[in-house]
N, C-alpha and C positions, 0 to 999 in steps of 0.2 A: 324282849325286843321293844324298841321304841314304838309306841302305838297308843291308842285309846282303848281302855279295858273297862268292863263292868264288873264290879266286885260285889258279891252277895255275902252277907253275914246272917247266920241263923242263930238266934238267941231266944230261949224260952218260947219256942213256937212262933216267933216273929221273924220276919225277913226284912233286912235292911239292904237297900241297893244304892250303890254310888258309882258313878263313872269316874275314872281317873286317867290322866295322861302321863305316860312314862316317856321322858325325854332323854336323849343320849347326853352323856357328859360332854360338854362342848370341847373339852380337851382331847377327846378321842377323835382321831382323824381316819379311823378305819372305815373303808367303804361299806355301805349298807349290805351289799351282797356277801361280803366276807363275814360280817357280823351274823347274817342269816345262816351262812354255812356253819359258823361256829355254834350257833344256837341249834341247828338241825342235828349236827353231830353229837352235841351234848345231850340232846333229847333222846337220840337213839341209844347212847351209852346209858343214860339214866333209866330208860324203860327196860332195857335188857338187864341191867343190874337189879331193878325192881323184880323182874320175873325170876331172876336167880335167887333173890332173897326168899321168895315164896318156896322155891324148890329146896332151898336150905332148910326151911322150917319143916318141910315134908321129910327131908332126909333125917332130921333130928328125931322125928316121931318114929320113922322106920327103924332107926338104929336102936331105939329103946324097946321096940316091939319084936324085932326079928330074933329068932333063936337059932336059925340054921346058919352054921359057920360058913358054908359056901356062899350063901346070899350076902352075908356080912362082908365077906372078902370082895365080892363083886361090887358092893356098894362103896366100900373103902377105896377100891381102885377107881371108881367113878369120881369120888371126892378128891383123892390125893394123887392118883396115878401110881404107876410103878416106878421104882428107882431106875433111872436111866432111860425111861420110855419117852418117846416124843409124842405119844398119844395125848390128845387134849383131855384135861380133867377140870372138874368144877372149880377148885381153888385157883387154878391158873387163869381161867376165863374171868372169874370174879376180880382177880388182881389186875388183869389187863384193863378191864372196863373201869375199875377204880382209878387206875393211873391215868387213863385217857381222859376221864371226866375231870380229874384234878387239873391236868394240863390245859384242857379246853377252857376251864373256868377261872384260871388264875390271871388272865389278862384279857383285854379287848383287842387282841391282835389277830390277824388272819390265821387260821389253822395252817400249819406247815404241810408240805407234801408228805413228810414222814408221818405226821398225825393222821392224815387222810388215809394213807396206805395201811397204817396200823389199825385204824378203825375198820377198814374193809376186812382185814385179816381177823380181827376180833369178832366181827359179825359172822364170818364163815365158821369160826370156832364155836361161837354161841349157837348157831344153827345146828352144827354137828352135835354139840352137847345136848341140846333139846331133843334131838332125834334119839340119842342114846338113852336119855332119861325116859322118854316115852316108851321105848322098847323095854327098858327095865321094868317100868310100871305095868306094862301089859303082861309081863311074865309073872307078876305077883298075884 
């Protein structure tokens, strides 16, 4: 977002600090509040995606260490879901967040009502997925 920022660079034990001002492209006529909404939605998608990447790394470790076929089946269902199931799964939520982030970042236009609605649904799915993941981890 357009603003003044302080940037810090750490090199060989030394810290370099510089302020900089980010200005909006003068060709962009989107109101600030719409740009802020776009930014906020992007940040939610980014942070959720980041959390899912960590879970993905944990899943990889578990998949290589688990020997129990029942546990593997539960983990695979969590990751990919079951054919024909409408239950939320890891790959689905990651894909939704990736798509939303791409759409939000491809222009400086206000988010559409459909984007906002889809983000709300993705956050509900994300919360549900985190709950399932935490329940799975507690059983291990």
